[in-house]
C-alpha positions as a Markdown table, in Angstrom:
| # | Residue | x | y | z |
|---|---|---|---|---|
| 1 | Met | 122.0 | 150.9 | -195.3 |
| 2 | Gly | 119.9 | 153.9 | -194.8 |
| 3 | Thr | 116.5 | 154.3 | -192.6 |
| 4 | Thr | 113.1 | 154.4 | -193.6 |
| 5 | Thr | 110.2 | 156.0 | -191.9 |
| 6 | Leu | 106.9 | 154.5 | -192.2 |
| 7 | Thr | 103.7 | 156.3 | -191.8 |
| 8 | Phe | 100.4 | 154.6 | -190.8 |
| 9 | Pro | 96.9 | 156.2 | -191.3 |
| 10 | Lys | 95.3 | 157.1 | -188.2 |
| 11 | Lys | 92.3 | 155.0 | -188.0 |
| 12 | Gly | 90.0 | 153.9 | -185.3 |
| 13 | Arg | 89.1 | 155.7 | -181.8 |
| 14 | Tyr | 90.2 | 155.3 | -178.3 |
| 15 | Gly | 87.8 | 156.7 | -175.9 |
| 16 | Gly | 86.3 | 159.2 | -178.2 |
| 17 | Gln | 89.9 | 160.5 | -179.0 |
| 18 | Ala | 92.1 | 159.7 | -181.9 |
| 19 | Cys | 93.7 | 156.7 | -181.5 |
| 20 | Glu | 97.7 | 156.8 | -182.0 |
| 21 | Ala | 100.0 | 154.1 | -180.8 |
| 22 | Arg | 102.0 | 156.4 | -178.7 |
| 23 | Tyr | 99.2 | 157.7 | -176.7 |
| 24 | Val | 97.9 | 154.0 | -176.2 |
| 25 | Phe | 101.3 | 152.5 | -175.0 |
| 26 | Glu | 101.8 | 155.4 | -172.7 |
| 27 | Lys | 98.2 | 155.0 | -171.1 |
| 28 | Ala | 98.9 | 151.0 | -170.8 |
| 29 | Ser | 102.2 | 151.6 | -169.5 |
| 30 | Gly | 101.1 | 153.9 | -167.0 |
| 31 | Tyr | 98.5 | 151.4 | -165.5 |
| 32 | Ser | 101.2 | 148.5 | -165.6 |
| 33 | Tyr | 103.7 | 150.7 | -163.9 |
| 34 | Thr | 101.2 | 151.6 | -161.0 |
| 35 | Leu | 100.1 | 148.1 | -160.5 |
| 36 | Leu | 103.7 | 146.7 | -160.7 |
| 37 | Ser | 105.0 | 149.1 | -158.3 |
| 38 | Arg | 102.3 | 148.6 | -155.8 |
| 39 | Gln | 103.1 | 144.8 | -155.7 |
| 40 | Ile | 106.9 | 145.5 | -155.7 |
| 41 | His | 106.5 | 147.7 | -152.7 |
| 42 | Lys | 103.9 | 145.2 | -150.9 |
| 43 | Glu | 106.7 | 142.4 | -151.3 |
| 44 | Thr | 109.7 | 144.6 | -150.3 |
| 45 | Thr | 107.6 | 145.8 | -147.3 |
| 46 | Glu | 106.8 | 142.1 | -146.2 |
| 47 | Ile | 110.5 | 141.0 | -146.9 |
| 48 | Phe | 112.3 | 143.6 | -145.4 |
| 49 | Gly | 110.1 | 143.6 | -142.4 |
| 50 | Leu | 110.5 | 140.0 | -141.7 |
| 51 | Ile | 114.2 | 140.2 | -142.0 |
| 52 | Gly | 114.0 | 143.4 | -139.8 |
| 53 | Ala | 111.8 | 141.8 | -137.1 |
| 54 | Ser | 113.8 | 138.6 | -137.1 |
| 55 | Leu | 116.8 | 140.6 | -136.3 |
| 56 | Phe | 115.2 | 143.2 | -134.0 |
| 57 | Ile | 113.5 | 140.6 | -131.8 |
| 58 | Pro | 116.6 | 138.5 | -130.5 |
| 59 | Gly | 118.4 | 141.8 | -130.0 |
| 60 | Ile | 115.7 | 142.9 | -127.6 |
| 61 | Met | 115.6 | 139.5 | -125.9 |
| 62 | Ile | 119.4 | 139.6 | -125.4 |
| 63 | Thr | 119.4 | 143.3 | -124.3 |
| 64 | Val | 116.5 | 142.6 | -121.6 |
| 65 | Tyr | 118.3 | 139.6 | -120.6 |
| 66 | Leu | 121.4 | 141.2 | -119.7 |
| 67 | Gly | 119.4 | 144.1 | -118.2 |
| 68 | Ile | 117.8 | 141.6 | -115.7 |
| 69 | Leu | 121.2 | 140.2 | -115.0 |
| 70 | Arg | 122.6 | 143.8 | -114.2 |
| 71 | Leu | 119.4 | 145.0 | -112.1 |
| 72 | Phe | 118.7 | 141.7 | -110.2 |
| 73 | Gly | 122.0 | 139.6 | -110.5 |
| 74 | Gly | 124.6 | 142.2 | -109.7 |
| 75 | Ile | 126.5 | 141.2 | -112.5 |
| 76 | Gly | 128.5 | 144.1 | -114.5 |
| 77 | Leu | 128.1 | 144.5 | -118.3 |
| 78 | Ala | 131.8 | 145.8 | -118.8 |
| 79 | Asn | 133.4 | 143.8 | -121.8 |
| 80 | Arg | 130.5 | 141.8 | -122.3 |
| 81 | Pro | 130.3 | 140.9 | -126.1 |
| 82 | Leu | 126.9 | 139.6 | -126.0 |
| 83 | Leu | 125.6 | 143.3 | -124.9 |
| 84 | Phe | 127.0 | 144.8 | -128.3 |
| 85 | Leu | 125.6 | 142.0 | -130.2 |
| 86 | Gly | 122.2 | 142.5 | -128.7 |
| 87 | Ile | 122.5 | 146.4 | -129.6 |
| 88 | Leu | 123.8 | 145.8 | -132.7 |
| 89 | Leu | 121.0 | 143.3 | -133.8 |
| 90 | Met | 118.5 | 145.7 | -132.6 |
| 91 | Val | 120.1 | 148.7 | -134.6 |
| 92 | Phe | 120.4 | 146.6 | -137.7 |
| 93 | Gly | 116.8 | 145.2 | -137.2 |
| 94 | Ile | 115.7 | 149.0 | -137.3 |
| 95 | Gln | 117.5 | 149.8 | -140.5 |
| 96 | Thr | 116.3 | 146.7 | -142.3 |
| 97 | Phe | 112.7 | 147.2 | -141.4 |
| 98 | Ser | 112.9 | 151.1 | -142.5 |
| 99 | Val | 114.5 | 150.2 | -145.8 |
| 100 | Gly | 111.5 | 148.4 | -146.5 |
| 101 | Leu | 109.0 | 151.1 | -145.9 |
């Protein structure tokens, strides 16, 4: 089975230049890529920002709570799994947020 090459006459004008299907497609695909990438970047920033904030804020709250207990309650923080959870949530929240940028 052989392949055949089709040639089409160049008719018409596009912006004052000779119209070629490849030129029109490249120009249109460039515009659509720009618009699509802006939309995708906006959505990923919102999604990862929301997830990052929902991880970071509880981490800060836990860490501040334990800090207040340590400073004013005289309770030691050694071997407190809640402290590790608070720090872990803060780190994961920052990392998730930075992925969306």
